[in-house]
C-alpha positions in Angstrom: -11.0 47.4 5.3 -11.5 45.6 8.7 -14.8 44.3 7.5 -13.2 42.8 4.4 -10.6 41.1 6.6 -13.1 39.8 9.2 -15.7 38.6 6.6 -13.8 35.3 5.7 -13.2 34.6 9.4 -16.9 35.0 10.0 -17.6 32.5 7.3 -15.0 30.1 8.8 -16.7 30.5 12.2 -20.1 29.7 10.8 -18.7 26.8 8.9 -17.0 25.5 12.1 -20.3 25.8 14.1 -22.2 24.1 11.3 -19.8 21.2 11.2 -19.7 21.1 15.0 -23.5 20.7 15.0 -23.2 17.7 12.7 -20.4 16.2 14.9 -22.6 16.8 17.9 -25.3 14.5 16.6 -22.7 11.8 16.3 -21.0 12.5 19.6 -24.2 12.7 21.6 -25.2 9.3 20.3 -21.8 7.9 21.3 -22.1 9.5 24.7 -25.5 7.9 25.3 -24.2 4.5 24.3 -21.1 4.8 26.5 -23.2 6.0 29.4 -25.4 2.8 29.5 -23.0 0.3 28.0 -19.5 1.6 28.7 -18.7 0.9 25.1 -17.0 3.0 22.4 -19.2 2.1 19.4 -16.9 2.0 16.3 -19.9 1.0 14.1 -21.5 4.4 14.7 -19.8 6.0 11.7 -21.2 3.2 9.5 -24.7 4.0 10.7 -24.0 7.6 9.8 -23.1 6.4 6.3 -26.2 4.2 6.0 -28.3 7.3 6.9 -26.8 9.3 4.1 -27.7 6.5 1.6 -31.2 6.2 2.9 -31.6 9.9 2.5 -30.1 9.7 -1.1 -32.7 7.1 -2.0 -35.5 9.1 -0.6 -34.4 12.3 -2.3 -33.3 11.0 -5.7 -35.3 7.9 -6.2 -38.5 8.4 -4.3 -38.7 12.2 -4.5 -39.9 12.5 -1.0 -40.3 15.9 0.8 -37.4 16.8 3.0 -39.4 16.4 6.4 -40.5 12.9 5.3 -36.9 12.1 4.3 -35.6 13.1 7.7 -38.3 10.9 9.4 -37.5 7.9 7.1 -33.7 8.3 7.8 -34.3 8.5 11.6 -36.6 5.5 11.6 -34.4 3.4 9.3 -31.2 4.1 11.2 -33.0 3.7 14.6 -34.1 0.2 13.5 -30.6 -0.6 12.4 -29.3 0.5 15.8 -31.8 -1.9 17.5 -30.5 -4.8 15.3 -26.9 -4.0 16.1 -27.6 -4.0 19.8 -29.7 -7.1 19.7 -27.8 -9.3 17.3 -24.3 -8.0 17.4 -23.7 -6.9 21.0 -26.3 -8.3 23.5 -24.9 -11.9 23.1 -21.6 -10.5 24.3 -23.1 -9.0 27.5 -21.2 -11.3 29.8 -18.1 -11.5 27.6 -14.8 -9.7 28.5 -15.2 -6.0 28.0 -12.9 -5.8 25.0 -15.2 -8.2 23.0 -18.0 -5.8 22.3 -15.6 -3.1 21.2 -14.0 -5.5 18.7 -17.5 -6.6 17.6 -18.4 -3.0 16.7 -15.2 -2.9 14.6 -16.4 -6.0 12.8 -19.9 -4.6 12.4 -18.4 -1.4 10.9 -16.4 -3.4 8.3 -19.5 -5.5 7.4 -21.8 -2.4 7.0 -19.2 -0.4 5.0 -18.5 -3.3 2.6 -22.1 -4.2 2.2 -22.9 -0.6 1.2 -20.0 -0.6 -1.2 -21.1 -3.8 -2.9 -24.7 -2.5 -3.1 -24.0 1.0 -4.2 -20.4 0.7 -5.7 -17.6 2.9 -4.4 -18.4 5.8 -6.6 -19.5 9.0 -4.9 -23.0 10.1 -5.4 -24.6 13.6 -5.3 -27.2 14.3 -2.6 -28.9 17.6 -3.5 -30.3 19.7 -0.7 -33.4 21.0 -2.5 -33.4 24.2 -0.4 -33.6 27.9 -1.4 -30.3 29.3 -2.5 -30.6 32.6 -0.6 -28.1 33.8 1.9 -28.5 36.3 4.7 -25.6 38.8 5.0 -24.4 39.3 8.6 -21.4 41.4 9.5 -19.6 40.9 6.2 -20.3 37.2 6.1 -23.4 35.2 5.2 -25.6 32.4 6.4 -27.6 30.2 4.1 -30.8 28.1 4.4 -28.8 24.9 4.8 -26.8 26.4 7.6 -29.9 27.4 9.5 -31.5 24.0 8.9 -28.4 22.2 10.4 -28.4 24.6 13.3 -32.2 24.0 13.8 -31.8 20.2 13.7 -28.9 20.3 16.1 -30.7 22.6 18.6 -34.0 20.8 18.2 -32.4 17.4 18.7 -30.7 18.6 21.9 -33.9 20.0 23.2 -35.9 16.8 22.5 -33.2 14.7 24.0 -33.1 16.9 27.1 -36.9 16.6 27.5 -36.8 12.8 27.0 -34.0 12.3 29.6 -35.5 14.8 32.1 -39.3 14.3 31.9 -40.0 10.7 30.7 -40.0 7.5 32.7 -37.9 5.8 30.1 -35.5 8.7 30.2 -35.2 8.4 33.9 -34.4 4.7 33.4 -31.6 5.6 31.0 -30.1 8.0 33.5 -30.3 5.5 36.3 -28.7 2.8 34.1 -25.9 5.2 33.2 -25.3 6.0 36.9 -25.2 2.4 38.1 -26.4 -0.4 35.9 -26.5 -3.0 38.6 -28.4 -0.8 41.0 -30.9 0.1 38.3 -31.5 -3.5 37.4 -32.1 -4.4 41.1 -34.7 -1.6 41.2 -36.6 -3.2 38.4 -35.2 -1.3 35.4 -35.3 -3.3 32.2 -31.7 -2.7 31.2 -32.2 -4.5 27.9 -35.0 -2.1 26.9 -32.8 0.8 28.0 -29.9 -0.5 25.8 -32.3 -1.0 22.9 -33.8 2.5 23.3 -30.4 4.2 23.5 -29.0 2.4 20.5 -32.2 3.4 18.5 -31.9 7.1 19.6 -28.1 7.2 19.0 -28.4 5.6 15.6 -31.3 7.8 14.5 -29.2 10.9 15.4 -26.2 9.4 13.5 -28.3 8.7 10.4 -29.6 12.3 10.4 -26.1 13.5 10.8 -25.1 11.6 7.7 -28.0 13.0 5.7 -27.0 16.6 6.7 -23.4 16.0 5.7 -24.4 14.6 2.4 -26.6 17.7 1.8 -23.9 20.1 3.0 -21.2 18.7 0.7 -23.5 17.4 -2.0 -21.6 14.1 -2.0 -21.7 10.7 -0.2 -19.7 7.5 -0.6 -19.5 4.2 1.3 -16.2 5.1 2.9 -17.4 8.3 4.5 -18.4 6.7 7.8 -15.0 5.7 9.1 -13.6 9.2 9.4 -16.9 10.6 10.6 -17.1 8.0 13.3 -13.6 8.9 14.5 -14.6 12.6 14.6 -17.6 11.7 16.8 -15.3 9.8 19.1 -12.8 12.7 19.2 -15.6 15.1 20.0 -16.9 12.9 22.8 -13.5 12.4 24.3 -12.9 16.2 24.2 -16.1 16.7 26.2 -15.7 13.6 28.4 -17.0 10.1 27.6 -20.6 9.6 28.5 -21.1 13.3 29.1 -23.9 14.5 26.8 -23.5 18.3 27.3 -19.7 17.8 27.1 -20.1 15.9 23.8 -22.0 18.9 22.4 -19.4 21.4 23.6 -16.6 19.2 22.4 -18.2 18.9 19.0 -18.5 22.6 18.5 -14.9 23.2 19.7 -13.7 20.5 17.3 -15.6 22.1 14.4 -14.1 25.5 15.1 -10.6 24.0 15.4 -10.9 22.3 12.0 -12.4 25.3 10.3 -9.8 27.7 11.6 -7.0 25.2 10.8 -8.2 24.9 7.2 -8.2 28.7 7.0 -4.6 28.8 8.1 -3.0 25.7 6.6 -5.4 24.2 4.0 -8.0 21.5 3.6 -5.5 18.6 3.6 -4.8 19.3 7.3 -8.4 19.0 8.4 -8.2 15.6 9.9 -4.7 16.1 11.3 -6.0 18.8 13.7 -8.7 16.4 15.1 -6.3 13.6 15.9 -3.6 15.8 17.3 -6.3 17.3 19.6 -7.3 13.8 20.6 -3.8 12.8 21.6 -3.4 16.0 23.6 -6.7 15.4 25.4 -5.8 11.8 26.2 -2.4 12.7 27.5 -3.3 15.9 29.4 -6.9 15.3 30.5 -8.2 11.8 29.6 -11.5 12.4 31.3 -12.2 15.3 28.9 -12.4 19.1 29.2 -15.9 19.3 30.5 -16.2 16.2 32.7 -15.5 15.6 36.3 -12.3 14.0 37.6 -13.7 10.5 37.4 -11.2 7.7 37.9 -10.2 5.5 35.1 -11.4 1.9 34.9 -9.9 -0.2 37.7 -9.0 -3.0 35.3 -7.3 -2.9 31.9 -9.8 -3.4 29.2 -7.4 -5.4 26.9 -5.9 -7.9 29.2 -9.2 -9.3 30.2 -9.9 -10.4 26.6 -7.5 -13.4 26.9 -9.9 -16.3 27.1 -9.0 -19.5 29.0 -7.8 -22.0 26.6 -5.3 -24.8 26.1 -3.1 -23.7 23.1 -2.1 -26.2 20.5 1.6 -26.7 20.8 3.5 -28.1 17.8 6.4 -30.5 18.6 9.8 -29.3 17.5 10.0 -31.8 14.8 6.6 -30.8 13.4 7.6 -27.1 13.4 10.8 -27.9 11.5 8.8 -30.1 9.1 6.2 -27.4 8.4 9.0 -24.8 7.8 10.8 -27.1 5.4 7.6 -27.8 3.5 6.8 -24.1 3.2 10.3 -23.4 1.9 10.0 -26.2 -0.7 6.8 -24.8 -2.2 8.5 -22.9 -5.0 10.3 -26.1 -6.0 6.9 -27.7 -6.7 4.7 -24.8 -7.6 5.7 -23.0 -10.8 2.9 -20.4 -11.0 4.3 -16.9 -10.4 1.0 -15.4 -9.4 0.4 -18.1 -6.7 3.9 -17.6 -5.3 3.5 -13.8 -5.2 0.1 -14.3 -3.4 1.7 -16.5 -0.8 4.6 -14.1 -0.5 2.1 -11.3 0.2 0.6 -13.5 3.0 4.1 -13.9 4.6 4.5 -10.1 4.5 1.3 -9.7 6.4 2.4 -12.5 8.7 5.3 -10.3 9.8 2.8 -7.6 10.7 0.6 -10.1 12.5 3.6 -11.3 14.5 4.4 -7.7 15.6 0.8 -7.1 16.6 0.3 -10.4 18.5 3.3 -9.4 20.6 1.7 -6.2 21.9 -2.0 -7.1 21.7 -1.8 -10.7 22.8 1.2 -10.8 25.1 1.2 -7.3 26.7 -2.6 -6.8 26.3 -2.3 -3.4 24.5 -4.7 -3.7 21.5 -3.3 -1.5 18.8 -5.7 -0.2 16.1 -3.1 1.9 14.3 -0.6 -0.8 13.3 -0.9 0.2 9.6 1.0 3.4 10.6 4.0 1.3 11.5 4.0 -0.4 8.1 3.8 3.1 6.5 6.8 4.3 8.6 8.9 1.3 7.6 7.9 1.6 3.9 8.7 5.3 3.6 11.9 5.1 5.7 13.3 2.3 3.5 12.2 3.9 0.2 13.6 7.3 1.0 16.8 5.9 2.4 17.3 3.9 -0.8 16.4 6.8 -3.2 17.5 10.0 -1.4 20.3 8.8 0.8 21.5 6.1 -1.7 21.5 3.3 0.9 21.9 -0.2 -0.5 18.5 -1.9 -0.2 19.8 -4.6 2.0 20.9 -1.9 4.4 17.9 0.3 4.0 15.5 -2.4 5.1 16.9 -3.1 8.6 17.6 0.6 9.1 13.9 1.3 8.3 13.1 -1.3 11.0 15.1 0.6 13.6 13.6 3.9 12.5 10.1 2.5 12.8 10.9 1.0 16.3 12.2 4.3 17.5 9.5 6.5 16.0 6.6 4.1 16.6 7.6 3.7 20.3 7.9 7.5 20.7 4.5 8.1 19.1 2.8 5.4 21.2 4.6 6.2 24.4 2.0 8.8 25.7 -0.6 6.0 25.6 1.3 3.8 28.1 -0.2 5.7 31.0 -3.7 5.1 29.6 -6.0 2.2 30.3 -9.2 0.6 29.0 -10.6 1.8 25.7 -8.3 4.8 25.7 -5.3 2.7 24.6 -7.1 1.4 21.5 -8.3 4.9 20.6 -4.9 6.4 21.1 -3.1 3.9 18.9 -5.8 4.4 16.2 -5.2 8.2 16.4 -1.4 7.6 16.1 -1.9 5.5 12.9 -4.1 8.3 11.4 -1.5 11.0 12.3 1.2 9.0 10.6 -0.8 8.8 7.4 -1.8 12.5 7.5 1.8 13.6 8.1 2.9 11.5 5.1 0.2 13.2 3.0 1.2 16.7 4.0 5.0 16.6 4.4 5.6 17.0 0.6 9.2 18.0 0.8 10.1 14.7 2.4 7.4 12.2 1.4 6.3 13.7 -2.0 2.8 14.2 -0.5 -0.1 12.7 -2.5 2.1 11.9 -5.4 3.8 9.2 -3.4 7.3 7.6 -3.9 7.9 6.0 -7.3 10.8 4.0 -8.7 11.6 2.3 -5.4 14.6 0.0 -6.2 14.1 -3.8 -5.6 16.0 -5.9 -3.2 19.1 -7.3 -5.0 21.8 -9.8 -4.3 25.1 -9.5 -6.2 23.4 -7.1 -8.6 20.6 -9.5 -9.4 17.1 -8.1 -8.5 15.0 -10.5 -6.4 11.7 -9.9 -8.2 10.8 -13.3 -9.5 8.0 -15.3 -7.9 10.3 -17.6 -6.1 12.3 -14.8 -4.3 9.1 -12.7 -3.6 8.0 -15.9 -1.8 11.3 -16.9 -0.1 12.5 -13.6 1.2 9.5 -12.8 3.4 9.0 -16.4 4.5 12.6 -16.6 5.7 12.2 -13.5 7.7 8.9 -14.8 9.1 10.7 -18.0 10.3 13.5 -15.9 11.8 11.2 -13.5 13.6 8.9 -16.3 14.8 11.9 -18.2 16.3 13.2 -15.1 18.0 9.8 -14.1 19.3 9.2 -17.6 20.6 12.5 -17.4 22.6 11.5 -14.0 23.9 8.1 -15.2 25.1 9.6 -18.2 26.9 12.2 -15.9 28.7 11.9 -13.8 31.8 11.0 -10.9 29.4 8.0 -12.7 28.0 6.8 -13.8 31.5 7.0 -10.2 32.6 5.0 -9.0 29.6 2.3 -11.6 30.3 2.2 -10.4 34.0 1.5 -6.9 32.8 -1.3 -8.2 30.6 -2.9 -10.2 33.4 -2.7 -7.5 36.1 -0.7 -4.4 35.7 -1.4 -3.3 39.2 0.1 -6.5 40.6 3.0 -6.3 38.3 3.7 -2.7 39.4 3.6 -3.8 43.0 6.3 -6.3 42.3 8.6 -3.6 41.0 7.9 -4.0 37.3 8.5 -0.8 35.3 5.4 -0.9 33.1 6.5 1.9 30.7 9.9 0.3 30.2 8.5 -3.1 29.3 5.7 -1.8 27.2 8.2 0.4 25.4 10.5 -2.6 24.7 7.5 -4.7 23.4 6.5 -1.9 21.1 10.1 -1.4 19.9 10.3 -5.1 19.0 6.9 -5.0 17.3 7.8 -1.7 15.5 11.1 -3.2 14.2 9.2 -6.3 12.8 6.4 -4.2 11.3 8.9 -1.7 9.8 10.7 -4.5 8.0 7.4 -5.8 6.7 6.5 -2.3 5.4 10.0 -1.9 3.9 9.8 -5.2 2.0 6.3 -4.2 0.7 7.8 -0.9 -0.6 10.6 -2.6 -2.5 8.3 -5.3 -3.8 5.6 -2.9 -4.9 8.1 -0.2 -6.3 5.5 2.5 -5.5 3.8 3.7 -2.3 1.7 6.6 -1.2 -0.4 7.6 1.8 -3.2 5.3 0.8 -1.1 2.2 0.5 -1.5 1.4 4.2 -5.1 2.5 5.2 -6.7 2.0 8.6 -8.5 -1.2 7.4 -5.1 -2.9 7.2 -4.9 -2.5 11.0 -8.3 -4.1 11.3 -7.1 -6.9 9.1 -4.0 -7.5 11.3 -6.2 -7.6 14.4 -8.5 -10.2 12.7 -5.4 -12.3 11.9 -4.2 -12.5 15.4 -7.6 -13.2 16.9 -8.2 -15.9 14.3 -4.9 -17.6 15.1 -5.0 -16.9 18.8 -3.8 -13.8 20.7 -0.2 -14.1 21.8 0.2 -17.3 19.7 3.2 -17.0 17.3 2.1 -19.9 15.1 -1.4 -18.6 15.2 -0.4 -15.2 13.8 1.2 -16.9 10.8 -1.8 -19.2 10.3 -4.2 -16.2 10.5 -2.2 -14.3 7.9 -2.1 -17.3 5.6 -5.9 -17.9 5.9 -7.1 -14.3 5.6 -4.6 -13.1 2.9 -3.6 -16.2 1.0 -7.0 -17.9 0.6 -9.0 -14.9 -0.7 -6.3 -14.2 -3.2 -6.1 -17.7 -4.4 -9.9 -17.8 -4.9 -10.2 -14.7 -7.0 -13.9 -15.0 -7.4 -14.3 -13.8 -3.8 -11.8 -10.9 -4.1 -14.5 -8.2 -4.0 -16.0 -9.7 -0.9 -12.6 -9.9 0.9 -13.1 -7.1 3.5 -16.7 -8.3 4.0 -15.3 -11.8 4.8 -12.8 -10.3 7.2 -15.6 -8.5 9.1 -17.8 -11.5 9.3 -14.9 -13.7 10.4 -14.0 -11.2 13.2 -17.6 -11.2 14.4 -17.9 -15.0 14.4 -14.5 -15.4 16.2 -15.5 -12.9 19.0 -18.8 -14.6 19.4 -17.9 -18.3 19.2 -14.1 -18.8 19.3 -12.4 -15.8 21.1 -9.4 -17.9 21.8 -8.7 -18.4 18.1 -7.9 -21.6 16.1 -4.7 -22.5 17.9 -5.6 -21.0 21.3 -4.3 -18.0 23.3 -1.0 -18.1 25.1 
């Protein structure tokens, strides 16, 4: 009887260790990159995805033996890592520290979308071509693929240990990780070290993608994003830049996920990872297995504001542009065009909310799509379940989003550097996963249908003109209010926090209070944008506001100019309106966004209208 009870848990333990081994290949690569570059590489998950497709081509098209397939995957992804370091990141070597992090986000988008265009979004089977036998152990069993994954994990760790401990280049890597400037003064070629580390990390990531594809017998172009996040979570659990800690954190994360699935179900798998991430960031940001190293002395985000002279529109020009925008429906009679521009104004609301916290306070949020989701679900459920009038449900949803969003992000206020961006990204993912699993409230994966439209005197505002006018009017109101805020004592205090939070604190500024107020204002604006989207779309689910929406918002505010109110509106109009108008480029939209982000960071970090 006891054996029958323990057998499933043995299998869950084996599964957790196998998945942990795969995460370890990702996390070790991330730890190596962070050690020498002090960079969280968000493109690492995309390299993992590319590795799975290289393996798929080798197995299904070229019919290569498995050892040769592993070698080709490692070589191909290693070369890709060298290209990423040389072309995408080395030119930013002397740029502010946030610039390379944002560049890896752009590289991730480009690689993911290129793979989707090349291979389509349809999943593909990746057969393992291994014996089907299983060895019974203690009521459970271990298969050939389990042993292969364990062997690859242990073998990779042993080879990496030998490389770092006994080779001259490995010593150079360790020296660079300890003190980059001192290593360079001692004659270490830090460029060669960076190139080597990216090659090794990418090779490990590609092999990890191949193993996952074999384990689940399925790959797709979108698999890299979540995998990359899991590698980051595992590395943070162990301690950033700590290779042994990354391995231990990966195994722990794999067990947490496996046991969580056993207790609650598969749909909770990712939720456990991100909840663990938030707990680690709040309670022990240096990781469970790292020393008590101090956090970076400077905020990572505030240093991204590039010196620039922003373009300031005279008052008469601003009023003229607003009047011209309001008059568009009187001239343009094409419903599709008006709806497209109306969608751009909805995203402009999101961009305004993000530019306040990212540009003015210096807290780059990578989970802003979660605020849209909170606003959309709050307004839809208030209108359907609580019978609120839509005109009342929308502002109420803004208040709900301001409160919940600030509460969720509040733990990250004590964090600095790259931790802030990662924490907000985790919060956005947690919101989406809670929406997916809280079926009694959110309807779960089915979503919310039959959302009533916004009405005035019983007349639904669903025509092209109103879909255009309503969000535009709100954009103009929010822009005017935000401009007044930024020119007030409140706005000057927020910019002081951005420029130097230590100096601001020394002058008596309550950092948490002002950051909380900024996120509340941003949450209210984003909540209204999400609520309007829900009532215009009439249907929403957990996939309506995915993580790439947050990346899109970030690209908008960088394109227009961080902290620039007019720039946020311009960025939304350019990145949302133009691709929709030119429908021929629709399938290349996300690829365009990624390329635009990379070009902006490299050549025009202050944006089109300049930073404020």
